[in-house]
Residue, then its C-alpha position, 0 to 999 in steps of 0.5 A: m378498176a371501174e368497168p366501161q359503162r355504155i352511155h349511148q347506143g347508136k343504130v351500129r356504134d356503142v359508146y362507153e365511158w371509160e375513166d376520163s375517156l370514151l370507147l367507140v364500138a363499132t358493131d356489125r349492126i347495119s341500118a337503112f332508111d334509119v332502120i336497124l335491120p335484123n342481119s348483121i354484116p360480119q366484119k363490118g364493124i372492124a372494117l370500118t374501124q381499121l379504115s378509120r384507123f388508117w385515115f387518122q394515122h395518115l392525117p397531116d401532123h397539123i389537124p388535131h383529133h381525139v384518138i387516143s389509140f385504136d388498140l383496147p386500153p391494156e386493163l380491159d379484157h374485153p376480147e369481143w371489142q378488139n380491132r373494133t374500138t376507137w379509145c378517144k379523148k372526151a370532146e365537146v361535140i359541135p352540133m353541126e355535120c361537116v358535109v363536102r361534096g366534090y361530086l353530084a350525087g345523092s341528095g345533092w343531085d336530087a336538090y340540083q335536078s329540082s333547083g339548080k342548087i345545093q343549099g343556096h349554092e347556085l351551080p352551073t347548068g348542064i352538070k351530069e349526075s356523079g359530075r364532078l364540081h368545079e370545086p369541092l362545096f362545103t354543105p352542112t347539116t343539122k346533127a339530129a340525136e333522132g331522125h334525119d339531119e336536115p340540110l343548112t344553108e350558110a346563113e342557117a349554119i352561122d346561125c347554129v354555131g357562129a360566124e368565126l367557128y363556121e369559117s373554121l369548120k369550113t376551111r378544115s373540112l375542105e381541106i381534109y377532103s381535098w387531101a384525102h381525095e388526092f390519096a384515094l385517087q392514087k389508090g384508084l378510088i374516088i371519094a365522091d362526098t364525106k361527113f366530118e365531125f368536130g369538137t372541141i377539147a380544152g378549147e382546141i378544135c378537133l376531128v372526132d368520131e370516125c374519119l373517111t369511112s364508108d359509112s361517112s363517105r361515097y366511094w367509087p372505083a376510079d376505073d368504072y367512073e362515068p358521069g351520067r348515071g349512078q356509079h357503083a359504091f363501096d358501101k351498103q348500096f346492095v342493101r339500100d337497092y334491095l329494100k328498094s325493090l320490096t313492095d311490102w315494107n313501108r320503111q318503118p321498124p322492124g326492117p326485113e330480113l336481108p338474103e344471104d348474098i346481099v350480106e356477103r355482097t355487102r361485107k365484101r365492098y366494105i373489105d374491098a374499101y379497106t383493102l384498096i385504100t390502105g394496100n393491106t390485106f384484111n386478116w380479121 
């Protein structure tokens, strides 16, 4: 039996080809400002994989996806990959990131402040930071092999993938976001925005990559939500805030070492997101 062959090493995940399938292994590496930091966040890869597992297993039945299993193939003896691997079908990945925003935050808030628009979408005046939008916006980006993804207007996105595929991706993305947003609210969390990736398998559009994790989504505690300010997030915001406070790092490799308390607080936020959404104890 052939061993899996690594075909890609991302900032936080390694991709292996195995027979006619793929293994997505979520490491504990962490990146910020597109730089991989020297510290890892213990159990981060497991927390993200298990949260993705929960969402994939609860998706509406009519949403096809690429997952075969979140358990390793029994033929593979790689205990270090247990609980942090997605075993999935190969897909022809569509070269566009499908971002849905339900609230004004991050780069969307920055764009609104400067122009009153987000990627060509005209918004009402007077929306506060973190304010909920009248309806979720589909704001796709490029899918960059390196560096930053770039925002696309609707016309640019249609040029990228074609009008028919664009409408399919928009409809599917908005549907999944709206469903997940309502689900998360019942658990006491707000999904402010999220990013999906899609591909085709045997000609069918399928959800691929991760799904609604704390690395691809902005989670806020609902009981602390207050428009007009930034919100506490269940992600690596502790890391970003710490790095922004440094005056001697120019955001170029190598990244600085993180203090132990930043590592631990970040680890706890990833695990908290898992336990709140799933209702399960984190037992790893």
